[in-house]
C-alpha positions as CSV (number, residue, x, y, z in Angstrom):
1,M,60.6,21.8,150.3
2,N,62.2,18.7,152.2
3,K,60.7,15.9,150.0
4,T,61.3,18.0,146.8
5,I,65.1,18.2,147.5
6,I,65.2,14.6,148.6
7,K,63.4,13.4,145.5
8,I,65.5,15.4,143.1
9,A,68.7,14.1,144.8
10,F,67.8,10.4,144.6
11,V,66.1,10.4,141.3
12,T,69.3,12.0,139.9
13,L,71.6,9.5,141.6
14,A,69.4,6.5,140.3
15,C,69.9,7.9,136.8
16,L,73.6,8.2,137.2
17,L,74.0,5.0,138.6
18,S,72.1,3.3,135.8
19,G,74.3,4.9,133.1
20,T,77.4,4.1,135.2
21,V,76.6,0.4,135.1
22,R,76.0,0.5,131.4
23,A,79.3,2.3,131.0
24,Q,81.2,-0.2,133.1
25,I,80.0,-3.1,130.9
26,E,81.4,-1.3,127.9
27,G,84.6,0.0,129.2
28,A,86.3,2.5,131.5
29,V,84.2,5.3,133.3
30,G,86.6,6.8,135.7
31,T,89.8,7.6,133.6
32,Y,91.4,7.1,130.2
33,S,95.1,7.2,130.6
34,P,98.1,4.9,129.8
35,Y,99.4,5.7,133.5
36,S,96.3,4.0,135.0
37,Q,98.0,0.5,134.0
38,F,100.2,0.8,136.9
39,G,99.4,0.3,140.7
40,L,95.9,1.1,141.6
41,G,95.4,3.5,138.5
42,D,94.7,7.0,139.0
43,I,94.1,8.3,142.4
44,A,91.0,10.5,142.4
45,K,91.1,14.0,143.8
46,S,88.9,14.4,146.8
47,G,86.5,17.1,147.0
48,S,83.4,18.7,144.9
49,A,83.5,21.2,142.3
50,Y,83.5,23.8,145.4
51,N,87.1,22.6,146.0
52,A,88.1,21.7,142.6
53,G,87.6,25.3,141.4
54,M,90.1,26.8,144.1
55,G,92.7,24.2,142.9
56,G,91.5,21.4,145.1
57,I,92.1,22.8,148.3
58,G,89.9,21.8,151.4
59,T,91.9,21.1,154.5
60,G,91.7,24.5,155.8
61,L,88.0,25.4,154.3
62,R,85.2,25.9,156.6
63,D,81.8,27.3,154.8
64,N,78.0,26.8,155.8
65,R,77.0,26.9,152.2
66,F,78.8,24.0,150.9
67,I,79.9,20.3,152.2
68,N,83.7,20.1,152.5
69,Y,84.2,16.6,153.1
70,M,88.0,16.8,152.6
71,N,88.5,17.8,156.1
72,P,86.0,15.8,158.4
73,A,86.2,18.6,161.2
74,S,84.6,21.1,158.6
75,I,81.2,19.9,158.6
76,T,80.3,21.6,161.9
77,K,80.2,24.9,159.9
78,R,76.6,24.9,159.4
79,D,73.5,26.9,160.1
80,T,71.5,25.3,163.1
81,L,69.0,22.3,161.8
82,S,70.4,22.7,158.5
83,F,70.2,19.5,156.2
84,M,72.9,19.5,153.2
85,L,73.2,17.4,150.2
86,D,75.8,17.5,147.6
87,F,76.1,15.3,144.4
88,G,78.2,15.8,141.5
89,I,79.4,14.4,137.8
90,F,82.5,15.1,135.9
91,E,83.5,14.8,132.3
92,N,87.2,14.4,131.7
93,N,88.9,15.1,128.2
94,V,92.4,13.4,127.7
95,Y,94.9,14.1,124.9
96,S,97.7,11.6,125.2
97,R,101.0,11.7,123.1
98,D,104.3,9.7,123.3
99,S,107.1,9.8,120.9
100,K,105.3,7.7,118.1
101,V,101.6,8.1,118.6
102,S,98.8,10.0,120.0
103,S,95.3,9.6,121.1
104,A,92.2,11.5,122.4
105,Y,89.4,10.4,124.8
106,N,86.8,11.6,127.3
107,V,85.0,10.0,130.0
108,V,81.8,10.7,132.1
109,N,81.1,9.3,135.6
110,I,79.7,10.3,139.1
111,N,82.1,12.2,141.4
112,N,80.6,12.1,144.7
113,F,77.1,11.7,146.7
114,V,77.3,13.1,150.1
115,L,74.9,14.3,152.7
116,T,75.2,16.0,156.2
117,T,72.5,16.7,159.2
118,P,73.0,18.0,162.5
119,I,73.2,15.7,165.6
120,Y,73.0,17.7,168.6
121,K,73.8,21.4,169.0
122,K,77.2,21.9,167.5
123,S,77.8,18.5,166.3
124,A,77.1,16.9,162.8
125,L,77.0,13.7,160.8
126,I,78.2,13.0,157.2
127,I,77.7,10.0,155.1
128,G,79.0,9.7,151.4
129,V,80.6,7.7,148.6
130,A,83.2,8.8,146.3
131,P,85.8,7.2,143.9
132,Y,89.5,6.7,145.1
133,S,91.2,5.5,142.1
134,N,90.4,4.4,138.5
135,V,91.8,2.3,135.6
136,G,91.0,2.8,132.0
137,Y,93.3,2.4,129.3
138,T,93.6,0.7,125.6
139,F,96.7,-0.1,123.5
140,K,96.4,-1.7,119.9
141,S,99.0,-2.6,117.7
142,F,99.8,-5.1,114.7
143,E,102.6,-7.4,114.0
144,T,105.1,-6.0,111.6
145,N,107.5,-9.3,111.2
146,P,106.8,-10.2,107.6
147,D,107.7,-13.9,108.3
148,L,104.8,-14.1,110.8
149,V,102.7,-12.2,109.0
150,T,103.1,-14.6,106.0
151,Q,102.8,-17.7,108.1
152,L,99.9,-16.7,110.2
153,G,98.4,-13.6,108.7
154,D,97.5,-10.4,110.5
155,I,98.1,-10.6,114.0
156,K,96.6,-8.0,116.4
157,Y,97.8,-7.1,119.9
158,T,95.5,-5.6,122.5
159,K,96.1,-4.3,126.1
160,Y,93.3,-2.8,128.0
161,G,92.2,-2.3,131.6
162,T,89.0,-1.2,133.3
163,G,88.1,-1.0,137.0
164,S,87.9,1.5,140.0
165,M,88.2,1.6,143.8
166,N,85.7,3.4,145.7
167,Q,85.1,4.7,149.2
168,I,82.1,4.9,151.4
169,F,82.6,6.8,154.7
170,L,80.5,7.7,157.8
171,G,81.6,10.2,160.2
172,A,80.7,12.8,162.8
173,A,82.2,16.1,163.9
174,M,81.8,18.3,167.0
175,D,83.0,22.0,167.9
176,F,84.7,22.3,171.2
177,F,86.3,25.0,173.6
178,K,85.7,28.2,171.2
179,D,87.4,28.1,168.2
180,F,88.4,24.3,167.5
181,S,86.5,21.7,165.7
182,I,87.2,17.8,165.5
183,G,85.9,15.0,163.1
184,A,86.3,11.2,162.5
185,Q,85.4,9.2,159.6
186,V,85.0,5.2,159.2
187,V,86.3,4.6,155.4
188,Y,85.5,1.4,153.6
189,Y,87.5,0.9,150.4
190,F,86.1,-1.5,147.9
191,G,86.4,-2.4,144.1
192,S,87.9,-4.4,141.6
193,I,90.4,-3.9,138.7
194,N,91.0,-5.8,135.6
195,R,94.0,-5.9,132.9
196,Y,93.5,-7.9,129.8
197,S,96.3,-8.8,127.2
198,N,95.0,-10.2,123.9
199,I,96.5,-11.7,120.7
200,D,94.1,-12.1,118.0
201,F,94.4,-13.5,114.8
202,T,92.5,-11.6,112.3
203,T,93.1,-13.1,109.0
204,D,92.8,-17.0,109.8
205,P,89.8,-17.5,112.2
206,S,91.0,-21.1,112.7
207,N,93.8,-19.8,114.6
208,N,93.3,-19.7,118.5
209,S,93.5,-16.3,119.8
210,L,95.2,-15.8,123.4
211,I,93.4,-13.9,126.2
212,T,95.1,-13.1,129.2
213,N,93.6,-11.3,132.3
214,R,95.2,-9.9,135.6
215,S,92.6,-8.8,138.2
216,Y,92.2,-7.7,141.8
217,S,89.0,-7.5,143.7
218,V,90.0,-6.3,147.3
219,G,88.8,-4.3,150.1
220,A,89.6,-2.6,153.5
221,V,88.5,-0.3,156.6
222,S,90.2,2.8,157.4
223,G,89.8,5.9,159.6
224,N,90.0,9.7,158.5
225,F,90.5,12.2,161.2
226,G,90.5,16.1,161.0
227,L,91.0,19.2,163.2
228,Q,90.3,22.7,162.5
229,Y,91.0,26.2,164.1
230,S,88.8,29.0,163.2
231,K,89.2,32.6,164.5
232,D,87.0,35.4,163.5
233,F,88.6,39.2,163.7
234,K,87.3,42.4,163.4
235,N,85.4,43.7,160.0
236,D,84.1,40.0,159.4
237,Y,87.8,38.6,158.7
238,N,88.4,35.1,159.4
239,L,91.4,32.7,159.4
240,T,91.1,29.0,159.5
241,V,93.8,26.4,159.8
242,G,93.3,22.6,159.5
243,V,95.2,19.5,159.4
244,S,94.0,15.9,158.5
245,Y,95.2,12.4,158.8
246,R,94.0,9.4,157.0
247,M,95.3,6.0,158.5
248,G,97.3,3.5,156.0
249,T,95.6,0.2,155.6
250,T,96.2,-2.9,153.6
251,L,93.7,-3.9,150.8
252,G,92.8,-7.6,151.2
253,G,91.3,-9.8,148.6
254,D,92.2,-12.0,145.7
255,Y,94.7,-11.6,142.8
256,R,93.8,-13.7,140.0
257,E,95.7,-14.6,136.6
258,T,93.7,-16.3,133.7
259,A,94.6,-17.4,130.4
260,Y,92.5,-18.6,127.5
261,S,93.1,-19.9,124.0
262,G,90.4,-20.3,121.6
263,N,88.3,-19.2,118.3
264,S,85.0,-18.5,117.3
265,S,83.9,-22.0,117.9
266,S,85.8,-23.3,121.1
267,A,87.9,-22.0,123.9
268,D,90.4,-23.8,126.4
269,T,91.6,-22.6,129.7
270,L,95.5,-22.6,129.9
271,Y,95.6,-21.7,133.3
272,N,93.4,-20.0,136.3
273,T,95.5,-19.4,139.4
274,A,94.3,-17.1,142.5
275,V,96.6,-16.0,145.2
276,S,95.9,-13.6,148.2
277,A,96.4,-9.9,147.4
278,R,97.7,-7.4,149.8
279,I,98.1,-3.8,148.8
280,Y,99.3,-1.2,151.1
281,I,97.5,2.2,151.0
282,P,100.0,4.6,153.0
283,D,99.1,7.3,155.7
284,E,97.8,10.4,154.2
285,Y,98.8,13.8,155.8
286,S,97.5,17.3,154.8
287,A,97.6,20.7,156.2
288,G,96.1,24.0,155.2
289,F,94.9,27.1,155.6
290,S,92.4,29.9,154.4
291,F,91.8,33.7,155.2
292,G,89.4,35.9,153.9
293,K,86.4,38.3,154.7
294,K,82.8,36.9,155.0
295,D,80.6,37.0,152.0
296,K,83.5,38.8,150.0
297,W,86.5,36.9,149.4
298,K,88.7,33.7,150.4
299,A,92.3,32.6,149.9
300,G,93.9,29.4,151.1
301,F,96.6,26.8,150.5
302,D,96.9,23.0,151.0
303,Y,99.7,20.7,151.2
304,I,99.0,16.8,151.1
305,R,101.8,14.0,151.4
306,Q,101.5,10.0,151.0
307,N,104.6,7.9,151.1
308,W,103.9,5.1,148.5
309,S,107.4,3.8,148.5
310,K,106.7,1.0,150.6
311,S,103.8,-0.4,148.5
312,S,104.2,-3.2,146.2
313,F,102.0,-4.4,143.2
314,F,102.2,-7.3,140.8
315,E,104.6,-6.5,138.1
316,T,103.8,-4.9,134.8
317,P,105.4,-6.9,132.1
318,G,108.0,-4.6,130.2
319,V,107.8,-1.7,132.2
320,D,110.2,-0.5,134.8
321,F,107.6,0.6,137.3
322,S,108.0,1.5,140.9
323,T,106.5,3.7,143.8
324,R,107.5,6.6,145.6
325,A,106.1,9.7,147.9
326,S,103.3,11.5,146.4
327,Q,103.1,15.4,147.2
328,S,100.6,18.0,146.3
329,F,100.7,21.9,146.6
330,R,97.4,23.7,145.9
331,A,96.5,27.3,146.2
332,G,93.1,28.8,145.3
333,V,91.0,32.1,145.9
334,E,87.4,32.9,145.7
335,F,85.4,36.2,145.3
336,I,81.6,37.5,145.5
337,P,81.0,40.7,144.0
338,N,77.9,41.3,146.0
339,R,76.1,38.1,147.5
340,Y,72.9,40.3,148.3
341,D,72.5,42.2,145.0
342,I,68.8,42.2,144.2
343,R,69.4,43.6,140.6
344,Y,72.2,41.7,139.0
345,Y,72.1,37.9,139.4
346,M,75.9,37.4,138.3
347,R,77.0,39.6,141.2
348,R,75.7,36.9,143.7
349,C,77.5,34.4,141.9
350,T,80.8,32.9,143.4
351,Y,84.0,33.1,141.2
352,R,87.1,31.0,141.8
353,F,90.4,30.5,140.7
354,G,93.4,27.9,141.6
355,V,96.8,26.4,140.8
356,Y,98.2,23.1,141.6
357,Y,101.4,20.9,141.3
358,D,101.0,17.1,142.0
359,Q,103.9,14.8,142.5
360,T,102.2,11.5,141.7
361,Y,103.1,8.2,143.4
362,M,104.4,6.9,140.1
363,K,107.9,6.4,138.8
364,I,108.8,4.9,135.5
365,G,112.1,4.0,135.2
366,K,114.2,6.9,136.8
367,Y,111.6,9.5,136.3
368,G,108.5,10.5,138.2
369,V,105.3,11.4,136.6
370,D,104.2,15.0,137.6
371,A,101.1,17.2,137.0
372,A,100.4,20.9,137.2
373,G,97.4,22.8,136.3
374,I,95.1,25.7,136.7
375,T,91.5,25.5,137.7
376,F,88.4,28.0,137.2
377,G,85.0,27.6,139.1
378,M,81.7,29.2,139.7
379,S,78.7,28.9,142.0
380,F,75.3,29.9,140.6
381,P,72.7,30.4,143.5
382,V,69.2,28.7,143.0
383,F,66.2,29.8,144.9
384,R,66.1,30.3,148.7
385,F,68.7,29.2,151.3
386,Y,72.2,28.1,150.0
387,N,71.0,25.9,147.1
388,A,73.5,26.3,144.3
389,I,74.9,24.8,141.1
390,N,78.7,24.7,141.3
391,F,80.7,24.2,138.1
392,S,84.6,23.9,138.0
393,I,87.1,23.4,135.0
394,D,90.6,21.9,135.5
395,V,93.0,22.4,132.7
396,G,96.4,20.6,133.0
397,Q,99.3,18.3,131.9
398,R,100.7,15.1,133.3
399,G,104.1,13.6,132.1
400,N,106.3,14.9,129.3
401,L,107.9,13.7,126.1
402,R,111.7,14.6,127.5
403,N,112.0,11.4,129.5
404,N,110.4,9.0,127.0
405,L,107.2,9.4,129.0
406,V,103.7,9.9,128.0
407,R,102.6,13.6,127.8
408,E,98.7,14.0,128.9
409,N,96.8,17.4,128.2
410,Y,93.6,17.2,129.7
411,I,90.4,19.3,130.6
412,K,88.3,18.1,133.3
413,F,84.8,19.7,133.7
414,Q,83.0,18.9,137.2
415,L,79.2,19.8,138.0
416,N,78.0,19.8,141.6
417,F,74.3,20.5,143.0
418,S,74.5,21.9,146.6
419,L,71.1,21.4,148.2
420,H,70.1,23.1,151.5
421,D,67.0,23.3,153.7
422,I,66.2,23.8,157.4
423,W,64.4,20.9,159.2
424,F,62.3,20.5,162.3
425,L,60.9,23.9,161.9
426,K,57.6,24.5,163.9
427,P,55.2,26.6,162.0
428,K,54.0,29.7,163.6
429,Y,50.6,29.3,162.7
430,E,48.4,26.2,162.3
């Protein structure tokens, strides 16, 4: 069983990674949103489909069936000697509209790859990789000035961006006293972001086109800490309260601006400059709780805050963009009709529902960009132990048309595979 699980996990990961490499060559893979042209792009929501199905909560969740890497302290909730692995993918379908035009797009990418193992008695180790932010957008328009069109022919303007910031984390957690657990992670951010702006003369190829690029290539180390208090009551009721703190850090690396002028036969470099880039990712604070009955139901709430107002980015030409504090309010529930039903499979499944409201770090002019949505999710048990296929749907809206912003309606599907096994068992008979 151990070897089978590992083979399935790593073969699947290899297939996903190969698909991601091809997709990165072709264009954006993590998001497709006009708002991702600002700052670090779209900040990805942490967690797997297990979390996403309940509105994205996780700070106050503990479950021995699933890996909850949103709070480093939660991984001590496990069966003795249990090995757990979780990997997932997502598809995001976005319909964007402003006062003039509309567009639709969908993207598919890896969401996370995380595994945990016990260390000693009531302690555990976790290692994983997950996205932190994504950039992906395309704008196309044509020159409408008749004098320029008569003189130079058709002129096409194109702006597009690709790239992402990812995070690798390694951590450990342990239980102490009776009802407390504490955890810590070392987090390494890395990635690159590219934003292009092109002018193409499509009628006469002898006219030189102009290609400009602004790119970041940065990385930094940070830390993530978590604490949970979990109390069992009579009749299998449980209350869990959690807090977490992610240290702020400064992404360091290069910021490069380049411009080329050319046609199909030759190209000239107009300028190529590079300066040191220093982008501040602020501290993140979160608090949450959950209350429920074992193997029956659970409900919880999370609050997350980051103050981006002191973070600065290189200007986006023609747009009044600034940063502010981001906040997120999330609530969710789950229930299991009968986990141990031997006749009806659907009664053994877990059903989830959630809602959220996000105040993003982006501010366009005087107005902030906010998002709200509802989520649904299910866990389908597979074979023995706690192996499961987790599925979630996130239906939401970001921005609006009232303040001359872009309104996005989106449906995000997330699929995760939770694999579980017991290691180091000695056979009773040789």
